[in-house]
N, C-alpha and C positions, 0 to 999 in steps of 0.2 A: 574648242572641243571638236574632234574629228567627226566625219559623217558616220563612220562605223559606230563610234561611241554613242552618238545621238540616236542611232537606230536601235542600239541595245537598250538605251534608257527610255525609249518611247513606250508608252503603255500598250499592253496587248489589246487587240480588238475584243469586244464583249463576247462574241461566240467562242473565240479561242480561250478566253479566261474561263468561260463556263465549262469547256471541255477539260481544261486543266484542273479546275476545282472538282469536277466529277471524278477524274482519274485519281486525284489525291484522296478523295473521300472513299473511293473503292479500295485503294491501297490501305488506308487507315483501318477500315473495317472489313478487310477481306476474310479474316478468320471468322468473324461473326456471320458474314454472308455465306461462307462455306458451311458453317454449322447449321444455319437455317435451311440451306439448300438440301443438305443431307437429311435433315429432319423431315422436310416436306416430301422428299423422294421416297424414303422408307415408309413414311406414314401412308403415302398413296399406294405403295406396292404391297404392304402387309398391314393394313389398318387394324385387323382383328388381333394381331399379335404385338405390333410395335407400339401402338397407341394405348398402352395400359400402364397403370401404376406399378404393377409387378415388374414390367420390363424396365421402367425407369429406375426402380430400386436395384434391379439386377445390374444395370449399366453402372450405377454409382458404386455398387459393391465390387464388381469385377474391375473397375478402374482404380480402386483405392491404392493398390500396390504401385501401379504405374504412376499415379499422381504423386505419391510420396517420393519416389525415385526421381521423377521429372523435376520436382521442386529443388531437390538437392543438386541436380545437374544444372538447373537455372542459375543457382548461386555461383557455380564454377564458371559458367559461360559469362556471367555478368562481370567477373574480374578478368575476362579475356584469356581463360585457360580451358583445358579439357580434362575430363576425368573418365578414362576408359576402364576403370577398375570397379565401377559401382556394382555391376552384376556379380563379379567375383567376390567383392566384399560382402554383398548380401548372402552369398553362399556360405562364406566363413561365419558370418553372424548367425545364420540359421543353424549351422552345425554346432556352434558354441552354445547357443541357447537351448537347443533341444537335447544335446548330450548331457548337460548338467541335470536335466530332469530325468532322462532315461537311464543314465549310468550312476548318478549320485543322489537321486531322489530329491532334488531341490524343488522348490515351489515355483508357481507361475511368475510371481514378482521378481524373484531372483533370476529366472531364465530370461525375462525381458531385459533386466539390467545387464546381464552378461552379453546378450546380443547387441545392445546399444553400445556397451563398452568396447566390444570387438570391432564394431563399425567405426567408432570414434578413434580407436587406436590405429586402424588402417588409414583413416583419413589424416591423422596426425603424421603418419609416415609419408603419405603423399605430399602433405603440405611442407614438411621439412625438406624433402627431396627437391621440390619445385622452388620454394622460396629461398632457402638458405644454401642448398647445394647447387642451385642454378641448373638443374637437369630439366630439359624440356618436358612439359607435362605429358605429352604423348608417351614418351619413353618411361618416365617415372611411374606413371599410373599403370602402364602395362606391366612393368616390373613388379610393382606392389600387388597387382592383380594376380600375377603368376605365383607370387609367394603366398598370397591369401588362399589360393586354390590348393597349394601344396599342404598348408597347415590344415585346411578344411578336410582334405582326404586323410591326413594323418590322424585327425581327431576321430573320424567316423568310419571311413573306409567303405561304408555301404549305407543304404537307406535305413531309416529308423521309423518304425511304425508303432512301437509300444513304449509305454512309460511316460507319455505326455500328461501333464496335469489337467484334470477336467476344467479347472479355472482358466487355463491357457487356451483350451479349445473353445471356451465360451466367448473369446474375443471375436471369433468368426460367426458365432450363432446368435449373439445378443442383438436385439432390436430396441431402439429407443424411439418411441412414438411411431413405430412402423419403419423407421429408417435403420439400415444396418449399421452396427457400431463401427465397422471398418470404414464405411463411407464418412461417418462423423469424424473419425480420427483423421482421415485424409483431409477433410475440409478444415479441421482445426489446425493441422500442420500448414495448410495453405494460408490460412488467416494469420497464423503466427509469423510466418516468413514474410507475408505481405507487410505486416506492421514493422517487422525488423528492418526490411530493406527500404521502406518508404519514410519511416519516421524517426529512426535512430541515427546516432553518429556513425555506427558501423555501416549502416546502409549507405550513407553518403560517402564514406571512405571507400567502400567496395565499388560504388559507381565511379568514383574518381580514379581508382586504380585501373578499372576496366577501360576507361576513356583514354587515360594517358598516365602510366605509372611514373614516368620521369617527372612530369609536372606535379603529380600527387606527392611524390617524395620531397620535392622542393617546397611544397606547401605545408610540409610537416606531417603528412600522413604516414603512419607506420606500415609501409607496403608489405613487408614480410609477414608481420603479424596478421594483417588483413587476409593475406592469401592462405596462411596456415589455418585460420579460423574457418575460412570458406571450405577448405577440404575436410576439416573436422565436421562441419555441419553436413556436408555431403555424405560422410561416413555414417553419421547418426541417422540420416534418412535411409541409408542402405540397411542399417541394422533394424530400424523400425519396419521397413518393407519386408525383411526376412521374417519378422514376427508375424506380420499379417499373412504371409504366404504359408508358413508352417502351421499356424493355427487354423487356417482355412482348410488345408489339405489333411490335417491331423497326422502329419508325417513330415520327416525331413528326407530329401533326396539330393544326391550330389549335384553341384552346379545349378542350383535352383534359380539363380538370378540372372544367368547369362542371356536368357531370351528377352530380357527387358531393356537391354542397352540401346538397341536401335529405336524402339518406340519412345523411350525416354527422350532421346535427342530429337526425334521427329516432333514430339509434343513441344519441346522447348523452342525449336526453330519455328514451329507454327505460331507459338506465342509471341515471337519477335515481330510478327506482322500485325499485332494488335496495337493500335495507337500510332502516332506519327513520330515517335522518338527513336525508332530503330534501336531499341534497347531491350535486352531480355528482361522479362517481368513475370512474376508469379501468377498473376491473374490470367495472362495469356497462356502460360504453360498449363494451368488448370483447365482452361477451356479447350486447349489442344488435346489434352488427355481425354476429355469427354467426347470430342469429335472422333478421335481414334476408336474409343469404346463404342460409339454409335455406329461407326462404319463396320467394326468387327461384328457387332450384334446383328446389324441389318443384313450383312452378307451371309451370315449363318442362317438367318431366317429365310433368306432367298435360296437356300440349299446350294450355295457356292462352295467349291472345294476349299479345304483348309489352307492351301498354299496361296489363295488369293489375298488372305490377310497380310501375309508377309510381303506380297507384291504391292499391295496398296500402301503399306507403311513405308516401303522403300520409295515408291513414287511420290508419296506425300513429302518425304524428307527432301527429295531432289527438287520438287516444285517449290517448296518453301525456301530452300537455300537459294535457288535461282531467282525467285522473286525478290528476295532480300538484296541479293547482289545487284539486280537491276535498279531497285529503289535507291540503294546507296550511290550507284553510278549517276542516277538522275539527280540526287541531292547534291553531289559534287559538281555536276554540270550547271546546276542552278546557282 
């Protein structure tokens, strides 16, 4: 064995091993540490307003829409694809659901079903374009998003303020044991997807496709079907997010979902830093959403201008992606 090989194989000194272990621990739990740091900072800055149960409920409620969308995005990222249409699809689903109430007198249940169906249909179009037509997901989802926006505007043309079912509006106003129903729905979606991706055959297949689609296909995984279902699930979450938005605002307005695209991806990439596997996960995305919600609320309480929220979200995404790239580079080096 050569001297260089012996030097590489020699055990690291204890101090160096300690530093390496500390760095890996910080990398593994960086999201949790950031969450705690933000909590401590805003609690110290505005203890009278931030450290209240009402504020906690408000953060959970306000984060519900982003949570649902971020979970859908997480599934797409897990299979190593992108979906840039989620905001546009949410707009289409919102237009479809609200219009059947306002223009046709349908009830709340039917409106929710229509919104979910519209989201699933758009997701199916994305999945077929990416999996079977082999169109890159960036291009395919942008195209589907553009088509979704065109259909949305053709359906409504303007904002809708009247004709929404009272039962539909109760989605946003109902509390269960003091917790907003929207927050419970978002938590339920997170739990459902967590179980789906961690304990089912589909979850294992999706992970395999994201890691190496060629190897997954050789192992008998139906790669195309896995991808199509992932996009359908993302479309369903976009439809549900549209229901939560329109019921909360008691209205529909054009392009209602476009502002959620950046924070949804920021939350998902933040979630990638949770744990040592460098793999997108629902729990991390959920915690990333709550961190963004805490930052938004804290900055508002400190009377910061509204543009700071967009600035922070962009910086968070850049820092998260850069940190992940460094970790992957370090993993390869090791």
